[in-house]
C-alpha positions in Angstrom: 3.4 13.8 -15.3 2.4 11.8 -12.1 -0.2 9.3 -13.1 -2.7 7.9 -10.8 -4.0 4.7 -10.6 -6.5 4.4 -8.0 -8.3 0.7 -7.4 -11.0 0.5 -9.8 -14.7 -0.3 -8.5 -14.0 -3.8 -9.7 -11.4 -4.0 -7.1 -13.1 -2.4 -4.0 -14.3 -5.5 -2.7 -11.1 -7.0 -2.7 -9.4 -4.0 -1.2 -12.0 -3.8 1.7 -11.2 -7.3 2.3 -7.5 -7.0 2.5 -7.7 -3.7 4.4 -10.7 -4.0 6.5 -11.8 -0.9 8.1 -8.4 0.8 7.3 -8.0 2.8 4.1 -5.6 1.1 1.7 -2.1 2.2 1.9 -0.4 4.7 -0.7 2.5 4.0 -2.8 4.7 6.2 -5.0 6.6 4.0 -7.8 9.5 5.7 -9.2 11.1 4.2 -12.4 12.3 5.7 -15.6 11.2 2.7 -17.6 7.5 3.2 -18.5 6.8 -0.7 -18.6 8.4 -1.2 -15.4 6.5 1.5 -13.8 3.1 0.6 -15.4 3.9 -3.4 -14.7 4.7 -2.2 -10.8 1.5 -0.2 -10.6 -0.6 -3.1 -11.7 0.8 -5.5 -9.6 0.5 -3.4 -6.6 -2.8 -2.1 -7.4 -4.3 -5.5 -8.0 -2.8 -6.3 -4.4 -5.1 -3.6 -2.8 -2.7 -0.5 -2.9 -3.2 2.8 -4.0 -0.3 3.5 -6.3 0.8 6.7 -8.3 4.1 6.9 -10.6 6.5 9.2 -11.6 9.0 8.8 -14.5 12.2 10.5 -12.5 13.2 11.9 -9.2 12.1 15.4 -10.0 8.8 14.7 -10.6 8.6 12.2 -7.3 9.9 14.8 -5.2 7.0 17.2 -6.4 4.6 14.5 -5.7 5.8 13.7 -2.2 5.7 17.2 -1.2 1.9 17.2 -1.6 0.8 13.6 -1.4 0.6 11.6 1.7 2.7 8.6 0.6 3.1 5.4 3.1 6.1 4.0 0.9 8.3 5.3 -2.0 9.6 2.4 -4.3 12.1 4.4 -6.5 14.8 3.1 -9.3 18.3 4.9 -8.7 19.5 5.8 -12.2 16.9 8.3 -13.8 17.4 11.8 -15.4 16.8 14.8 -13.6 17.5 13.5 -10.4 18.6 10.0 -9.3 17.2 7.7 -6.7 20.1 8.6 -4.6 19.7 12.5 -4.8 15.9 11.9 -3.9 16.9 9.7 -1.0 19.1 13.0 0.1 16.3 15.3 -0.2 13.8 13.0 1.6 16.3 12.7 4.5 17.3 16.5 4.6 13.5 17.3 4.6 13.0 15.0 7.6 10.4 13.2 5.9 9.4 10.0 7.5 8.8 7.8 4.7 10.1 4.1 4.5 11.8 3.7 1.0 12.4 0.6 -1.2 15.5 1.0 -3.9 14.5 -1.3 -6.6 17.7 -1.0 -9.2 20.0 -3.0 -11.3 22.8 -0.8 -9.6 22.2 -0.3 -5.7 24.6 2.2 -4.6 26.2 0.4 -1.7 29.2 2.5 -1.6 27.2 5.8 -1.3 25.1 3.6 1.6 28.2 2.9 3.2 29.7 6.8 3.2 26.4 8.2 4.3 24.5 5.5 6.3 21.5 8.1 6.6 20.7 7.7 2.8 20.4 3.9 3.4 16.8 3.1 2.0 14.6 0.9 4.5 15.2 -1.9 2.1 16.6 -2.9 -1.5 15.3 -5.0 -4.1 17.9 -5.8 -7.1 16.3 -6.1 -10.7 15.4 -8.1 -12.0 12.7 -9.4 -9.4 10.0 -11.5 -9.6 6.2 -10.3 -8.5 6.5 -12.5 -5.4 9.7 -10.6 -4.3 8.3 -7.2 -5.1 5.4 -7.7 -2.8 7.4 -9.6 -0.1 9.4 -6.7 0.1 6.4 -4.3 -0.1 4.2 -6.0 2.8 7.7 -6.7 5.2 8.6 -2.9 4.8 5.1 -1.8 5.4 4.6 -4.2 8.2 7.6 -3.6 10.1 7.2 -1.1 12.6 9.8 1.9 13.0 11.3 0.6 9.6 12.1 4.5 8.7 15.5 5.5 9.6 15.7 8.2 12.2 16.4 11.7 11.8 19.6 11.9 9.9 21.2 14.3 12.1 21.9 11.5 14.7 25.6 10.5 14.6 25.5 6.7 15.6 23.3 4.3 13.9 22.0 0.9 14.0 21.2 -1.5 11.1 19.9 -4.9 11.1 18.9 -6.8 8.1 16.6 -9.8 6.9 17.5 -11.5 3.6 14.8 -13.4 1.9 16.1 -15.8 -1.2 14.5 -18.3 -2.6 12.7 -19.5 -6.0 10.7 -16.3 -5.5 13.7 -13.9 -6.0 15.8 -12.3 -3.5 15.6 -9.2 -1.4 17.1 -7.4 1.3 14.9 -5.6 4.2 17.2 -3.1 6.0 16.1 -1.5 9.3 18.2 2.0 10.3 17.6 3.2 13.5 19.2 5.4 15.7 21.0 4.3 18.9 
């Protein structure tokens, strides 16, 4: 079941201050681990985002087809449909959606073999709160961070690596040449 955690009235003042006249960005968090889902939802909603969650790729796919999300954060190893399979469905349907894959096992070989499946950014587990928020802000701020249509034959990839006391993550931007 998709769970919805929209910012409560108590946080509406901070949401309005964070986003001004713009509505908050919507994020779908997908992870088989309920504790990670809840923690990510709490962190992101407390930071002013509207957050929904799903426990596997199949449920996420159903939510993505009906909801207007600005960002998907997904694990990889999940029952019913993996994060990689979810990415393939998103790319095959030509959805313009930035994706962060947050996983202990990032499928780099699969990304090398099929560049169109590369997520916008990756976040290796375990990660810190600061690393999660930094990569989310980076991805939502980068114009054109979404890979171009998967049918294009040549890809250009640029990466920015962030490392430090607060954790490490890589922001990858993939675009057609």
